[in-house]
N, C-alpha and C positions, 0 to 999 in steps of 0.2 A: 407134713401131714399127708396121710394117704386118704384119697377120696374113696367113698364107697362105690361099688360097681354100679354101672348104669347100662340098661339095654340099648341105649341110643348113642350115636356118635362113633367115630372111628378111633383106632388106636393112636393115629397121628394127632388128631385134635385133642385127645385126652393128654397126650404127652406134652403138647404145646401149652395146654391150659396149666399144667403143673409148672412148666418152666416160666410162664408169664404171670403166675399167681391168679388165674381166673377160674380155677376149678369150682370154687364155691358158687360163684355167679353162674357158671355154665350149668351146674347141677340144678340150680333153681330153675333155669330155663327148661332143662330136660323134664323136670318134675311138673312144672306148671303149664308148659306150652306144647310139648311134643307128645303125640299120640300114636299108637300102633295101628290105628284105623281112622276112618273119616268120621268126625262128629257130625251131628245133624246140621250144625252151622257151616261146617266145611262143605258138606254135600250141597247145601243151598247156594253157597258162594260159587262153587264150580259150575253149577247149573245156570248161572247168569253171566259167565265169562265168555268173551268172544275171541280170546287169544291165550296162548300159553307158550312159554319158552322151554326148550328141551335141552337136556345135557346127556350125551352118550359118549362112550369110548369103545374102541375096538379091543381085541384080545391083548394088545401090547400096551394098553392104557393111553393111547393117543386119542385126544378128546375132540369132540365136535359140539358146537352150540347151534341150535336151530330154533325156528319159530313156526308156530301153526296158528291159523285163524279160521274162523267160520261163524255162523250164526250163534247167538248165545245158546249154550248148552251143547255145542258140537262135541265137546268132551262129555261123554255120557257116563253118569254115575250108575253102575249096575247095582252095587250094594256098598256097605261100609268098608269092605275090603277090596273093592274092584272098580276100576274105571276103564273106559275104552274110548279111543278116538280114531277117526278114519284117516287113511292116507289116500290122497287124491293124485291124479296124474300130475307130474311136475317135470323137472328137467331130465329125469331118467337117471340121475346119479345115485339116488337112494342112500345118501350118507347115513342118516339116522337109523333107518331100518336095517341097513347093512351092518352097522355097528351092533345092533341088537341081536343079529344072528350070531355074532361072535361073543358078545358080552351082554347079557340080558338086563343088566342094571340100568335103570332109567331114572333121571331126575326131571321133575316137571315144576315149573314156577309160574303160577298165575298171579297177575298183578292188576288190581283195579286202580287205574290212573285217574279216573274221572269222577268217582263218587266217594267211596270210603277211603281211598288211598291206603290200601293195605295189600299184602301179598300172602300167598299160601304155597309152601313147598310140599310136594308129594313125591316121595321116593319109593321105589320098589323094583320088582322083577317083571319084565315085559315078555310077552309072547306074541308072535305075528299070526294072524288068521286071515283066511279069505272071508269075504262077506258071507258066503253061504255057510261056511263052517262055524263062524261065530254066531250067526243067527240060529243055528241048530242048538247051540249051547244056551243062548240068551235071546229068546224070541222077542223080548221087549225092546230090542235095539230100535232107535228111530229109523224110519224107512226113507226119509227124504232129508238127510242131514244138510246138504247144500243143493238147493233146487237146480236140476239139470246136470248134476255131477254125481257119478257113482264111485264109491270107494274102490280102489285097487286092492287095498289091504285094510285090516284093522289092527291096531296095537292095543292089546289087553294088558293092563298093569295090575299086578297083585300088590296092594299097598303094604309097605313095611313101616313107614313112618310119615307123619304129616305134621307140619308146624308153621307158625306164623312168620311172615317177613314184615317187620314193623314198619310203620308209616314214616319214620323219621326222615329218610332221604328219598322218599318216593315223590317225584314231582306231580303237581296237579295239572292235568291236561284237560282241555275243553273239547268236547265233541263238536265237530262242524261237518256240514255236508261236503261230500267229495266234489271237486271242481266239475262243472258241467262239460268243459272242453279241455282237451289235452293242451298242455303248455308247450308251444313249439320250441322253446328254449331248452326243454328237458330232453336229454337223450333217451332213446328207447332202452329198455332194460338190457337187451343184448349188447348194447354199446356203452352202458352207463359208466362202467369202470375200466373196460378193456378195449373199447372201440375208438373210432376217430373222434377228435374233439369237436364239441358243438359250442355254440355261443355260451359264454359263461353266465351263470346266474348272477343277479345283482349282489355285489359285495365280494364276488370271487375275483382273484387276481387275473389279470390278462394272461393269455397263454405264454407270452414271451417275457412276462415280468420277472425281473431279477430279484433274488432274495435281498431283503434289507439287512 
């Protein structure tokens, strides 16, 4: 059976749907859940999120996954077709934004782990702007996204599709205050994975423990 055309999804996923017999189910999802712009409910959801996961790739298709966080609403909804988020000073590698200069396609995944346990995918085409240039286009951008930190760049995304990530396998997490003091057993970030060993956390194997 030949499925009717859909404006959503890739040729690869459509081919695999046919091979595995999921085309009808997939088309119901496209029809009922996928939108070419942000609905009012999606816009409200983004406005209260404090984190987002990013997917980018370079011109050869080599991928990178990353993470951004900030005060709720740090990803600013400009209108139903456009969102923007700030890039602050980091380690200087600029992996995600570097990929965007080669390949502007950007995937964003927002996940609410603590209240509604639901996710939102937002995919589209991204362009990098300086703070001054983007404010000239969109004067309504927030002026103090993260107190004491100024954006080095903004990423402006033109939305092509947005759709739900269902709650079935999203864990429920509980918000707790950050520890008041640094755990001395925790290595500093610069040493966490590549530096000298520190005292093991409870439950971790001893440095010289042999595999069982």
